[in-house]
C-alpha positions as a Python dict, from the first residue, in 0.01 Angstrom:
ca = {
    (1, 'X'): (0, 0, 0),
    (2, 'X'): (180, 256, -212),
    (3, 'X'): (-133, 371, -470),
    (4, 'X'): (-423, 336, -153),
    (5, 'X'): (-214, 660, -21),
    (6, 'X'): (-207, 788, -336),
    (7, 'X'): (-591, 824, -344),
    (8, 'X'): (-596, 880, -38),
    (9, 'X'): (-411, 1158, -62),
    (10, 'X'): (-600, 1258, -372),
    (11, 'X'): (-920, 1197, -164),
    (12, 'X'): (-817, 1475, 69),
    (13, 'X'): (-769, 1701, -133),
    (14, 'X'): (-1057, 1706, -353),
    (15, 'X'): (-1248, 1732, -2),
    (16, 'X'): (-1044, 2012, 72),
    (17, 'X'): (-1178, 2193, -253),
    (18, 'X'): (-1450, 2081, -247),
    (19, 'X'): (-1506, 2256, 168),
    (20, 'X'): (-1363, 2616, -15),
    (21, 'X'): (-1579, 2651, -291),
    (22, 'X'): (-1879, 2525, -83),
    (23, 'X'): (-1807, 2836, 185),
    (24, 'X'): (-1714, 3012, -109),
    (25, 'X'): (-2056, 2971, -210),
    (26, 'X'): (-2251, 3017, 163),
    (27, 'X'): (-2129, 3342, 204),
    (28, 'X'): (-2241, 3621, 153),
    (29, 'X'): (-2095, 3865, -53),
    (30, 'X'): (-2105, 4108, 189),
    (31, 'X'): (-1962, 3907, 423),
    (32, 'X'): (-1618, 3885, 242),
    (33, 'X'): (-1278, 4012, 425),
    (34, 'X'): (-1097, 4000, 73),
    (35, 'X'): (-1074, 4255, -223),
    (36, 'X'): (-1314, 4527, -321),
    (37, 'X'): (-1235, 4612, -668),
    (38, 'X'): (-1326, 4885, -784),
    (39, 'X'): (-1343, 5025, -1146),
    (40, 'X'): (-1364, 5420, -1010),
    (41, 'X'): (-1455, 5644, -727),
    (42, 'X'): (-1475, 5967, -701),
    (43, 'X'): (-1671, 6342, -556),
    (44, 'X'): (-1829, 6608, -651),
    (45, 'X'): (-2147, 6848, -598),
    (46, 'X'): (-2441, 6842, -729),
    (47, 'X'): (-2712, 7108, -871),
    (48, 'X'): (-2696, 7420, -607),
    (49, 'X'): (-2711, 7800, -722),
    (50, 'X'): (-2463, 8058, -725),
    (51, 'X'): (-2554, 8397, -592),
    (52, 'X'): (-2404, 8740, -735),
    (53, 'X'): (-2307, 9032, -523),
    (54, 'X'): (-2372, 9412, -632),
    (55, 'X'): (-2120, 9601, -750),
    (56, 'X'): (-1772, 9532, -892),
    (57, 'X'): (-1455, 9328, -786),
    (58, 'X'): (-1167, 9504, -777),
    (59, 'X'): (-807, 9236, -788),
    (60, 'X'): (-574, 9528, -702),
    (61, 'X'): (-767, 9672, -448),
    (62, 'X'): (-1011, 9397, -319),
    (63, 'X'): (-800, 9104, -374),
    (64, 'X'): (-609, 9089, -13),
    (65, 'X'): (-824, 8947, 217),
    (66, 'X'): (-920, 9165, 519),
    (67, 'X'): (-1052, 8946, 799),
    (68, 'X'): (-1180, 9203, 944),
    (69, 'X'): (-1373, 9377, 669),
    (70, 'X'): (-1322, 9154, 407),
    (71, 'X'): (-1510, 9325, 27),
    (72, 'X'): (-1769, 9118, -98),
    (73, 'X'): (-1884, 9367, -398),
    (74, 'X'): (-1908, 9169, -729),
    (75, 'X'): (-1845, 8880, -596),
    (76, 'X'): (-1990, 8575, -604),
    (77, 'X'): (-2106, 8229, -373),
    (78, 'X'): (-2149, 7877, -467),
    (79, 'X'): (-2451, 7748, -224),
    (80, 'X'): (-2720, 7471, -182),
    (81, 'X'): (-2540, 7176, -361),
    (82, 'X'): (-2553, 6875, -257),
    (83, 'X'): (-2245, 6649, -182),
    (84, 'X'): (-2169, 6301, -360),
    (85, 'X'): (-1938, 6040, -327),
    (86, 'X'): (-1964, 5693, -533),
    (87, 'X'): (-1803, 5404, -596),
    (88, 'X'): (-1813, 5148, -912),
    (89, 'X'): (-1691, 4794, -844),
    (90, 'X'): (-1570, 4576, -1131),
    (91, 'X'): (-1867, 4406, -1379),
    (92, 'X'): (-2074, 4638, -1187),
    (93, 'X'): (-2490, 4557, -1172),
    (94, 'X'): (-2717, 4769, -1412),
    (95, 'X'): (-2852, 5075, -1212),
    (96, 'X'): (-2642, 5269, -937),
    (97, 'X'): (-2849, 5303, -540),
    (98, 'X'): (-2809, 5623, -433),
    (99, 'X'): (-2830, 5697, -56),
    (100, 'X'): (-2994, 5999, 84),
    (101, 'X'): (-2941, 6009, 464),
    (102, 'X'): (-3223, 6159, 709),
    (103, 'X'): (-3245, 6456, 992),
    (104, 'X'): (-2966, 6544, 1182),
    (105, 'X'): (-2751, 6247, 975),
    (106, 'X'): (-2469, 6251, 646),
    (107, 'X'): (-2388, 6002, 464),
    (108, 'X'): (-2221, 5847, 801),
    (109, 'X'): (-2549, 5687, 792),
    (110, 'X'): (-2443, 5453, 536),
    (111, 'X'): (-2156, 5350, 620),
    (112, 'X'): (-1883, 5156, 862),
    (113, 'X'): (-2209, 5048, 1220),
    (114, 'X'): (-2207, 5283, 1528),
    (115, 'X'): (-1999, 4907, 1605),
    (116, 'X'): (-1776, 4860, 1359),
    (117, 'X'): (-1890, 4607, 1109),
    (118, 'X'): (-1982, 4724, 706),
    (119, 'X'): (-2302, 4942, 615),
    (120, 'X'): (-2478, 4950, 370),
    (121, 'X'): (-2232, 5145, 155),
    (122, 'X'): (-2006, 4853, 144),
    (123, 'X'): (-2265, 4588, 192),
    (124, 'X'): (-2417, 4642, -140),
    (125, 'X'): (-2031, 4773, -299),
    (126, 'X'): (-1930, 4366, -251),
    (127, 'X'): (-2288, 4282, -387),
    (128, 'X'): (-2154, 4511, -733),
    (129, 'X'): (-2423, 4794, -729),
    (130, 'X'): (-2277, 5144, -799),
    (131, 'X'): (-2279, 5330, -462),
    (132, 'X'): (-2339, 5708, -435),
    (133, 'X'): (-2327, 5848, -59),
    (134, 'X'): (-2533, 6191, -45),
    (135, 'X'): (-2442, 6529, 174),
    (136, 'X'): (-2780, 6726, 98),
    (137, 'X'): (-2710, 7101, 55),
    (138, 'X'): (-2669, 7249, 367),
    (139, 'X'): (-2572, 6956, 568),
    (140, 'X'): (-2211, 6803, 597),
    (141, 'X'): (-2009, 6790, 310),
    (142, 'X'): (-2291, 7061, 171),
    (143, 'X'): (-2265, 7268, 350),
    (144, 'X'): (-2301, 7604, 203),
    (145, 'X'): (-2606, 7790, 204),
    (146, 'X'): (-2672, 8137, 96),
    (147, 'X'): (-2889, 8211, 421),
    (148, 'X'): (-2778, 8236, 810),
    (149, 'X'): (-2864, 8014, 1032),
    (150, 'X'): (-2807, 8002, 1470),
    (151, 'X'): (-2638, 7677, 1580),
    (152, 'X'): (-2692, 7721, 1936),
    (153, 'X'): (-2511, 7314, 2095),
    (154, 'X'): (-2822, 7157, 2273),
    (155, 'X'): (-2766, 6851, 2444),
    (156, 'X'): (-3033, 6637, 2387),
    (157, 'X'): (-2888, 6252, 2302),
    (158, 'X'): (-3100, 6095, 2564),
    (159, 'X'): (-3391, 6225, 2346),
    (160, 'X'): (-3308, 6090, 2004),
    (161, 'X'): (-3239, 5771, 2232),
    (162, 'X'): (-3601, 5753, 2276),
    (163, 'X'): (-3741, 5862, 1886),
    (164, 'X'): (-3479, 5683, 1724),
    (165, 'X'): (-3618, 5362, 1913),
    (166, 'X'): (-3321, 5235, 2069),
    (167, 'X'): (-3521, 5192, 2406),
    (168, 'X'): (-3669, 5429, 2696),
    (169, 'X'): (-3358, 5542, 2840),
    (170, 'X'): (-3145, 5461, 3004),
    (171, 'X'): (-3267, 5120, 2890),
    (172, 'X'): (-3228, 4940, 2596),
    (173, 'X'): (-3603, 4741, 2446),
    (174, 'X'): (-3506, 4372, 2540),
    (175, 'X'): (-3394, 4210, 2183),
    (176, 'X'): (-3233, 4550, 2039),
    (177, 'X'): (-3082, 4477, 1723),
    (178, 'X'): (-2825, 4783, 1853),
    (179, 'X'): (-2484, 4690, 2010),
    (180, 'X'): (-2462, 4697, 2436),
    (181, 'X'): (-2094, 4780, 2362),
    (182, 'X'): (-2064, 5159, 2525),
    (183, 'X'): (-1837, 5255, 2229),
    (184, 'X'): (-2109, 5200, 2009),
    (185, 'X'): (-2324, 5450, 2148),
    (186, 'X'): (-2107, 5670, 2204),
    (187, 'X'): (-2001, 5682, 1786),
    (188, 'X'): (-2386, 5642, 1691),
    (189, 'X'): (-2396, 5990, 1900),
    (190, 'X'): (-2132, 6153, 1713),
    (191, 'X'): (-2320, 6024, 1364),
    (192, 'X'): (-2484, 6362, 1361),
    (193, 'X'): (-2437, 6714, 1137),
    (194, 'X'): (-2645, 7032, 1210),
    (195, 'X'): (-2800, 7217, 922),
    (196, 'X'): (-2559, 7513, 834),
    (197, 'X'): (-2856, 7679, 701),
    (198, 'X'): (-3293, 7672, 680),
    (199, 'X'): (-3400, 7339, 579),
    (200, 'X'): (-3539, 7411, 256),
    (201, 'X'): (-3709, 7063, 65),
    (202, 'X'): (-3751, 7217, -228),
    (203, 'X'): (-3348, 7328, -251),
    (204, 'X'): (-3267, 6927, -120),
    (205, 'X'): (-3494, 6779, -349),
    (206, 'X'): (-3396, 6951, -631),
    (207, 'X'): (-2997, 6886, -569),
    (208, 'X'): (-3106, 6536, -537),
    (209, 'X'): (-3307, 6520, -898),
    (210, 'X'): (-2988, 6717, -1029),
    (211, 'X'): (-2782, 6429, -919),
    (212, 'X'): (-3015, 6149, -1114),
    (213, 'X'): (-2990, 6385, -1447),
    (214, 'X'): (-2643, 6317, -1403),
    (215, 'X'): (-2617, 5987, -1319),
    (216, 'X'): (-2922, 5878, -1559),
    (217, 'X'): (-3147, 5574, -1427),
    (218, 'X'): (-3087, 5452, -1076),
    (219, 'X'): (-3257, 5251, -720),
    (220, 'X'): (-3313, 5581, -424),
    (221, 'X'): (-3244, 5466, -104),
    (222, 'X'): (-3409, 5733, 194),
    (223, 'X'): (-3412, 5699, 489),
    (224, 'X'): (-3635, 5890, 745),
    (225, 'X'): (-3689, 6295, 658),
    (226, 'X'): (-3530, 6200, 329),
    (227, 'X'): (-3864, 5954, 252),
    (228, 'X'): (-4045, 6185, 254),
    (229, 'X'): (-3816, 6434, 41),
    (230, 'X'): (-3757, 6124, -202),
    (231, 'X'): (-4155, 6107, -281),
    (232, 'X'): (-4116, 6511, -450),
    (233, 'X'): (-3819, 6381, -572),
    (234, 'X'): (-4034, 6089, -834),
    (235, 'X'): (-4262, 6385, -886),
    (236, 'X'): (-3893, 6553, -1068),
    (237, 'X'): (-3681, 6261, -1246),
    (238, 'X'): (-3846, 6054, -1418),
    (239, 'X'): (-3433, 5838, -1366),
    (240, 'X'): (-3595, 5790, -1062),
    (241, 'X'): (-3657, 5406, -1126),
    (242, 'X'): (-3775, 5288, -783),
    (243, 'X'): (-3728, 5334, -420),
    (244, 'X'): (-3656, 5220, -99),
    (245, 'X'): (-3801, 5412, 162),
    (246, 'X'): (-3603, 5282, 508),
    (247, 'X'): (-3917, 5424, 856),
    (248, 'X'): (-4004, 5804, 648),
    (249, 'X'): (-4188, 6022, 825),
    (250, 'X'): (-4548, 6150, 761),
    (251, 'X'): (-4440, 6360, 485),
    (252, 'X'): (-4655, 6135, 238),
    (253, 'X'): (-4853, 6326, -179),
    (254, 'X'): (-5161, 6267, -179),
    (255, 'X'): (-5418, 6283, -462),
    (256, 'X'): (-5610, 6578, -415),
    (257, 'X'): (-5927, 6492, -243),
    (258, 'X'): (-5802, 6117, -136),
    (259, 'X'): (-5545, 6253, 190),
    (260, 'X'): (-5631, 6144, 582),
    (261, 'X'): (-5748, 6378, 774),
    (262, 'X'): (-5469, 6558, 977),
    (263, 'X'): (-5306, 6451, 1236),
    (264, 'X'): (-5251, 6637, 1614),
    (265, 'X'): (-4906, 6462, 1699),
    (266, 'X'): (-4717, 6670, 2005),
    (267, 'X'): (-4787, 7009, 1931),
    (268, 'X'): (-4740, 6972, 1552),
    (269, 'X'): (-4983, 6849, 1269),
    (270, 'X'): (-4994, 6646, 1048),
    (271, 'X'): (-5140, 6753, 733),
    (272, 'X'): (-5064, 6583, 412),
    (273, 'X'): (-4973, 6709, 46),
    (274, 'X'): (-5187, 6645, -252),
    (275, 'X'): (-5098, 6699, -577),
    (276, 'X'): (-5332, 6657, -866),
    (277, 'X'): (-5404, 6292, -1017),
    (278, 'X'): (-5195, 6264, -1303),
    (279, 'X'): (-4913, 6433, -1132),
    (280, 'X'): (-4956, 6174, -818),
    (281, 'X'): (-4969, 5901, -1078),
    (282, 'X'): (-4575, 5914, -1154),
    (283, 'X'): (-4583, 5696, -769),
    (284, 'X'): (-4741, 5425, -960),
    (285, 'X'): (-4495, 5393, -1226),
    (286, 'X'): (-4214, 5248, -1000),
    (287, 'X'): (-4203, 4977, -811),
    (288, 'X'): (-4186, 5045, -402),
    (289, 'X'): (-4069, 4927, -68),
    (290, 'X'): (-4140, 5066, 273),
    (291, 'X'): (-3956, 4923, 554),
    (292, 'X'): (-4046, 4985, 995),
    (293, 'X'): (-3879, 4807, 1211),
    (294, 'X'): (-3987, 4690, 1620),
    (295, 'X'): (-4108, 4830, 1873),
    (296, 'X'): (-4329, 5036, 1668),
    (297, 'X'): (-4704, 5011, 1912),
    (298, 'X'): (-5112, 4926, 1716),
    (299, 'X'): (-5263, 5153, 1968),
    (300, 'X'): (-5178, 5457, 2076),
    (301, 'X'): (-4863, 5539, 2285),
    (302, 'X'): (-4802, 5780, 2590),
    (303, 'X'): (-4430, 5669, 2516),
    (304, 'X'): (-4293, 6000, 2230),
    (305, 'X'): (-4059, 5759, 2125),
    (306, 'X'): (-4299, 5492, 2004),
    (307, 'X'): (-4621, 5757, 1930),
    (308, 'X'): (-4482, 5947, 1628),
    (309, 'X'): (-4365, 5594, 1435),
    (310, 'X'): (-4722, 5463, 1561),
    (311, 'X'): (-4849, 5739, 1369),
    (312, 'X'): (-4611, 5751, 1086),
    (313, 'X'): (-4705, 5349, 987),
    (314, 'X'): (-5007, 5417, 945),
    (315, 'X'): (-5006, 5718, 758),
    (316, 'X'): (-4757, 5459, 498),
    (317, 'X'): (-5006, 5231, 500),
    (318, 'X'): (-5271, 5494, 403),
    (319, 'X'): (-5012, 5575, 86),
    (320, 'X'): (-4998, 5228, 42),
    (321, 'X'): (-5325, 5154, -27),
    (322, 'X'): (-5372, 5451, -238),
    (323, 'X'): (-5135, 5407, -482),
    (324, 'X'): (-5177, 5041, -503),
    (325, 'X'): (-5556, 5154, -532),
    (326, 'X'): (-5464, 5363, -862),
    (327, 'X'): (-5271, 5087, -1012),
    (328, 'X'): (-4919, 5106, -867),
    (329, 'X'): (-4659, 4861, -712),
    (330, 'X'): (-4610, 4944, -325),
    (331, 'X'): (-4470, 4703, -24),
    (332, 'X'): (-4463, 4792, 331),
    (333, 'X'): (-4305, 4565, 521),
    (334, 'X'): (-4396, 4563, 888),
    (335, 'X'): (-4030, 4406, 1020),
    (336, 'X'): (-4189, 4202, 1303),
    (337, 'X'): (-4509, 4119, 1130),
    (338, 'X'): (-4211, 3861, 905),
    (339, 'X'): (-4047, 3770, 1205),
    (340, 'X'): (-3768, 3992, 1215),
    (341, 'X'): (-3789, 4137, 1549),
    (342, 'X'): (-3565, 4440, 1772),
    (343, 'X'): (-3484, 4667, 1510),
    (344, 'X'): (-3396, 5047, 1551),
    (345, 'X'): (-3500, 5333, 1388),
    (346, 'X'): (-3207, 5289, 1131),
    (347, 'X'): (-3269, 4889, 1026),
    (348, 'X'): (-2979, 4938, 733),
    (349, 'X'): (-2686, 4963, 1010),
    (350, 'X'): (-2817, 4740, 1318),
    (351, 'X'): (-2633, 4412, 1404),
    (352, 'X'): (-2873, 4179, 1138),
    (353, 'X'): (-2785, 4458, 857),
    (354, 'X'): (-2682, 4156, 665),
    (355, 'X'): (-3089, 4040, 705),
    (356, 'X'): (-3239, 4334, 607),
    (357, 'X'): (-2950, 4391, 339),
    (358, 'X'): (-3070, 4046, 208),
    (359, 'X'): (-3430, 4148, 173),
    (360, 'X'): (-3404, 4504, -2),
    (361, 'X'): (-3173, 4194, -262),
    (362, 'X'): (-3424, 3990, -302),
    (363, 'X'): (-3706, 4327, -405),
    (364, 'X'): (-3423, 4443, -607),
    (365, 'X'): (-3418, 4120, -799),
    (366, 'X'): (-3799, 4054, -742),
    (367, 'X'): (-3839, 4378, -950),
    (368, 'X'): (-3573, 4319, -1171),
    (369, 'X'): (-3333, 4608, -1079),
    (370, 'X'): (-3026, 4385, -991),
}
């Protein structure tokens, strides 16, 4: 009797261990609520220029701050740098991920989701990737510009609700992967930041190229407006070993003589940029993945929030075909076509962002980048 009790207790103990190990193995690293162990974290500015005013700075006469009429003679102004926050985990994977926000956004894009879950910054840190998140020049923490801009408060929340494909105000799309909690929408509307200087693609791409000069080889992850900026940065820096782009706009770069016709969209004329074929072939040297979410129609729509993404998706498909025709490796995934439904313009922070993260992890593994 005593022996059978001993065996039974050993059996139960072993079962507990098995359940614990199985549970740990089945849980995604990104859903682990345990410790995050970092080797290093920090922040820095990268890129930018220095403006020097004419004249001579007098540390005695001009050294006292004058809020009414300060002297700028001979003084300098450090501007047009990007701000970068980075975290490096223990046992890091070989390549870092560099996350670049889109229009009107900043590093918050990749941080905690509007409804309070972990964003890609933390998800991929848990998956042992070094992560770098950027505020591009003249935005957020990178907010110093040599040129003025008129910042006029504009009530436009409902416009972006539609353009970012949460729904048609005030209604969400059926099955949309965005929390219906009013506080989530409140947080979403508050994760924007204005440009504090004129938008300048050359300034932005120069700064991010300098970041890759500093950190070496890595994977560039872009979103929306930074999609177009990302293509131009690839042309500047061979340390970019892959690009993952979420819902890039229409600013693709084609080889001369192979660009699609100009497209008129909401009063804008979209005319893709071109470069000589030898320059364009830089895109064929790296793997590229492009993702688009749901509620993008196949045919022209009177809904402007959907129509622009129909056009951009069409251009993206044309670009993929041209790159691959020249020997490239571009994968374009329209999520509904692979059975993933309801994603907005921000799939990496939608309710199913773990599933979206798994797609990225699988891509990196398949291409030998993890």
